[in-house]
N, C-alpha and C positions, 0 to 999 in steps of 0.2 A: 504492499499500501503506498503510494506516495503521499509524502507529508503536502497537507494543504500551503498555497502561497498565498501571502494576505500582500496587500496593496502597502507599500512601505509609507512609515511615516515621513513627512517631509520636512526639511530642514529649513526653515525660511530666513536663509543667509541675506542680511541687509548689508546694503553699502553705506559707508561712513562717509559723511559729509565734513568738507573742510570748516574748521569753525577760526571765524576772526582772521582768514588766510590774505596775507598781503601778496600783492604779483612782487615776482623777483624785480630786485631793482630798485623798490622804492619802500618808504619808512613811513610808521605811522607816528608823526611826529610829536602828537601830544601822548603819546604812551612813553616812547623815547628821552621826552624830555623830563616825564614825571619821574622816571627811573633814574637817571641821571641826579636828580636832585635829590634823591633817598633811595641811596641804595638798598635799604631794610624792605622798601615797598616790594610787592611780588602780586602780578597779575594773573589771577586764576580764573579759568573758566572752564563751566560745567562740561562734561563730554556730552554732546548731541544725543539723543535717543536714536537708536538705528530707525532709517527710515525704509518701508516695505513698499512696494509698489501696491497701490490700490486694487488692483485687478488679480495680482498675486494674492494678496492676500483673502481678498473674495474667493478666488478658486480654491485656494486651501481649507476654508470655513466649508466651502461645500463639498469638497473632498473627503473630510471628516466626517461629513453628515451623510456619506455613501448618495450624494448627489451628484452623480458624475457627469451629465448632460451639461447641469449649471456651472460643473468646476470646467469643463472643457471649453465653455464660452468664455468665460472670464481669463483663462490661460490663453487663449487664442488671441484676446482683444490685448493682453497684456505685449504678445509676440508681435503684433500688428506695430507696435509702435517702438519696441527692441528686439530684433530676432535673435540677438544673442543671450536672452536674459536667461540665466541658468535654470533658476528657480520656475521659473516660467514652463522650459523644455520638457524639466523632468516631472513638473506638474500634469502637464499637457500629456505625458506618456504614461502616467498613471490614473488619468480621468480615462482616456482610451480604452485601456488596460481594462477599467471597471465597468466599460461600454461593450468590453469582449468583442473589440477591433486592433487585434495582435498586431496585425500589420501595421497599422496607424503607431500603435505604442512603440515598435519596432523604428520606425521611420524617425520618430521624435527621438528616442535616443540616441541613434547612429547621427544626429544632427548635433545633440549633446558632447556626446565624444569624439565629434569632430574638431566642435570647439574647446573642449575640455578634456584631451584625452585621459588625464589622471584622475578623472573624479570618481572617488572611490562609490558613492551612491550610484550615479551611471552605470559604471561596469556593473555593479550589483545586480540593480535593476534591468539590466540587458540580460544577464543570465536567467534571471528569473522569469522575464516574459518570454525566453524562448529563444533570444535574436545569437545567443552564444557569444562567447568573445575567443579570439584566435587561442592557441597556444594550451598549456594544461593549467584549467579554471582554476581547480584547487591549489594549486601550486601558487599561483598568483595569488589569489583571495587570501592565502597564507600571509606572504609578502606585505599584503595592503593591511590585511588586519594588524599585522606587528607594529605597523607604521601608523595606525588610527585604532588604536584599542578603546577608543571611547563611541566609535562609529559601530551603532546598533545594528542598522540593516546590513553592514559588510558583515556582521558575524553571523547575522542572520543568514544571507544568502551562502556564507559559507558552511553554515549546518545543513542547508539543502543538498549542497554539493555530497556532503560526507553521506546523507542518507540516501541519496540516489545510489551512493556506491557500497550500501548497507554497512556501512562505517557509523553504527549507532553512538557506539562509545563517543566518538569525538562528535557526533551530530550533537548529541546531548550538551556537549560542553559547549559547542557553540551557541546554541539555542538559550543555554542558560543563562550566559553572557549578554547576548541580545536582550534578553528579558529583563535582567538584572540592571541594563543601561536605559531600557524604556520599559517600566512595570506596568504601565497604562496600554499597552499594546498585547490584545489578546489574544492574536496570532502568534505573536512572540513565545508565549505562556502555551499555549495550544499543542504547537511545536516541540517544546519542550516536555510538555506531555507525553505526546507519540513519543518520544526519544527515550523515554523512561517506560513506557509500556511495551514497548519493542526488545527493550534489556530485562523486562521480567520484573521491574521494579511496581508491581501492582500497587500498593498502597500509597508511594508518593507519587505515582501516575494519576492516582484518584484524586489525591489533592490537588495538583496542578489542574487537572482536566475541569475542577470544578470551580478554580478560580478563574480560568479561562471563559469558561461559562458564565459567572458571574458580570467577568470585565465585559463580555459580547452584549451584553444589554445596555452598556452605556458607551461602548466605541464599536462600531461597524467591523464585521471580522468575516474573515473569508471562509472559516470553517463549518460546517456543517453541524448547528446546536443538536439537532434531533441524533445525530451519529455518536456526537459524544455523549445525550443520554443513554442512548444503547448501551454504548461500550460502559458507560459507569455500573449499568444494572449487572451489566456480565460480569465485571469486575468483583463488584459488590457478591453477586451469587454464590453460594457455599459450593466447594468442590465436589464432585459426584464421586 
């Protein structure tokens, strides 16, 4: 049984803006003279809040709510203004995947990786939607995971690779890491439960399945809730 693949949570990477920036070759006279008169005076400025494209934000909120058509429209609108917007490209890919447009999702991810060839989330997403990546995927993801210890989607993708190779012990470690980094993601926890189940650790698997099931009522999940309930009943049944 192949583990369920979920929509990966997106990281809304925000572009930082220059604060009080002066053009090269110019000086802000008032500030310079004030500092010259009294060297103890220090001018401090609060770092501005990160700025997120409004349509990217709208797309992210729709994606989190499982409204994939709305999310796609928002991300497409953002890309009309800036075709190289990283968050809009990966958001569009997951929106299309949610709409079961696998080919469209792969096209968006190929565009993303053309622009950002080392994007860890993009590589993970490309593998998960079936686009594949050149070379030994497991070895490449392991290298990326070592350099990105706190990247949950990357550890999740590595877990999927291990699971597809029936290396459930390694899959369990990767899924556990992803779930620890993003404990609110039900599919990460579900896949961790599945790996425990495959390793014959029934009681631990049951606890993880229940947690994943409870989370799935608050966050969209890719796994089949009824199948999880059936599996819980089977695990709880006395051995014959």
